[in-house]
N, C-alpha and C positions, 0 to 999 in steps of 0.2 A: 577386424576395423571401426565396428560399433562402438567398442570402448574407449579406441581412439576420440574417434567425433565426441561421444561426454565427455570425456578429459578436455577436448577445446571447450566444446559450451562453457563446464562448470569453472576449468580456470580459466579462460576470458570476465568472468561473473565475478570474478572474485578478482582478477587485478583490474577490470572495471572501478571492484569498489574502492579498491585503494588508491590507484595511481589515476581512474578518469580517466574518463571518457577521450581526452584530447589527444591527450599519450598515449595511448593504447591500439596502435595499427595491428595490424596482419602481422607484421615484421616486428611486433616487440610483443604478442603476446604465443607468437611461437618461442623465441627469445627466453620469453617466460615458461615454458614447460618444456626448452628442452626437446624439441620438436626439429626438425626443416621445416622450408618455407612449401618445397614439395608439400611435405605428409598434410600440413594446412588447409592449401589450395585442392588436394584430393578432396576434403570436406567442404569445404566453402572455399568460395569464389573472393567474399572480400566483406569486412567488420562488417557492413551491414546485413549480409547473411544471418553471420554467429548473431549480432545483435537478434535478429526475428528471433533465432530459435530459443534464446535466451528470454526473450518478450513472452512467449509462448507459457513459458514455464510459470513466468510471472502471472500472464491472465489468467492461466487455467489453477495457481493459489487462489489468487482474489476470488474466481467465481469461484470457488467450492466453498471459501470461508463467508459467503454471502449465503447461499441458500442450506449451507448445512444445517438438520435441527432444528424447523424456525417452524412449525407445526405448531411448539407449544414453549417459550423463550424464557428462560429464568433470570432471573437476577444475573447467577457465574454466567448462563449463557450471552447474554446480553454485553458482559463488561468483555466478556470472550471476542463480539467482536471486533472492539475495536482496537482488547492487544492482539489477535492476532494481526486486521490489519496492518499497524502498525513494526509489527515481526515483518511481514511481508516487503512494508517500506523499505528494511533495517536492510534486507537479504538483496534489496535490487534499487538499494539508496543511488545507484553513478545513473540509474536511468530519471528519478526524478531531479537531482544536483544537472542533467544536463538533458532533460526534457524539451526544451524549444528548438535546441541544436541537433537530436536525433530527430523529431521528429520533420523537421525543415530539411535535412538533408535526405530524407527519402520517403516519398509520397504516402509509398504503399503503408510503410507502417503504420505513418501517422494518418490514413485511413485507418487503420486497427484500429489505432487509439481514440477516435472518437471511436470508433459502434462500438469499443469494450466501454467506456465512459457514458454512450448510451444508456445501453446495458445497465452499467456501477446503480446509475441512478433511477431506475426502477425497480430495481432488487430493494436501494434501499431504502424507496419507496414501499414496498411492501414490506418489509420489515416492519412501518411505520404502521402500516394496515393490521397486521398482526397482534403488533402490543395494542393497538385501539380495541379490538376483536377481543380480548383477554380481561381487557379492564383497567390493561397498565401503563397506557400514555393515554394522557386528559385533556384531548382538543377541544376548542369549540368543538359545538353544538350548529353555530350558527352555516347556513344554506352558504355551499361554495369556499366557507374560509378555512374549514380543514384541509380541504383538498391541493390548497394555495402554498395554508403552513408542511403537509407532506412534502409536497416540491422541496421549500425553503430546506427542510430542516438535509431532507436528501445532498440538495446540492451546497450548502452548506457544510455538510460534513465532507464532499465528497472534495472542494473546493480547499478544506484546511488538513484533510489527505495527502493532496497531491501538492501539498507547499511548506508542510510542514520540513521536512528535510535540508528545502533551498532557505528557508526561515531560520533554519538553525544555524546553519551555517554561515552567514550573514553576519546576527545573535555574537554567536561566537567568535568572529575575527578572525585571530588568530589560535585557535584553539580545536583540536580539536572532533569533530563529532565521533560520538561513541555509542555503542547500543542502547549503554540506559537513557539517552536522550527520547530517546521510542515511549519510554511510559509515559513524560510530562504530559506528550505527543495522544496518545490515548484516551488521558482524563482533560485535558482541555475539549477535545472533536465532546465526550462525553459532555464537558459544560454545553455545548450546544441543546442538546436534547435535556437534561435536567429540569426544567422547569416542568416540564408538559410529562413528567412521569409523577405515578404512583408514588407518594412518597416514600413510604416504606415499601416498595419497590429501588426507587431510587435509592437509600438506600441503603441496601442491601449491594446494589452494583456498585456499585461509588467504593461501597467496601471493601469488594474484591480486590478494583483499580487502584485504591489511595496503598491500598496492604505493597503493594510491586512498586507504586511511587512510593511509602515511606522506605524501603528498603534501598531505592537507588539514593536518597536523601540522605540516607543513615552512611554510606560508604563515601559519598562526594565531598 
């Protein structure tokens, strides 16, 4: 039975990514997975229950990406923060495309996402602090100014990450969103922080990021 539960969770995630959430109810999920509605309802009472399970995996993946290997952050590891964040966004893109509707429809999910957002902003600030301590983030030394800037960098990074998929959907109009769109988002997030980075560190991190972007643009 555990196998069927996982099949439903993963199948629903892929289906919502392809078709959107408004067209993906429990009947459509069961049909796409070639299982009976009764089988689905044995594991989940509603689509909201399925979304909550998918969200748990999304949240776990993003939390891990922010706290792993931050004792000493190399340029390559710093670039990986952005690339990994966009890979996660791509894997759960239905959530970002329908975030307002999903959170409005489920107050428990909304409360959970609010807590996750608060945690993420604090974790992003903590990364800035690590970079400051190792001498690669060169924030102003004026009292209070660095603290405000840390919060601003964290908030703007979160906002851009959260809104990138919706932005690209609107920008591309009739064109379909593709995975390669995420590389551009990673560079945009990096650009928010790059003016405050040590030039040598910034250049090495950007090289890692633009290597992926150059690959995308070469095949576009």
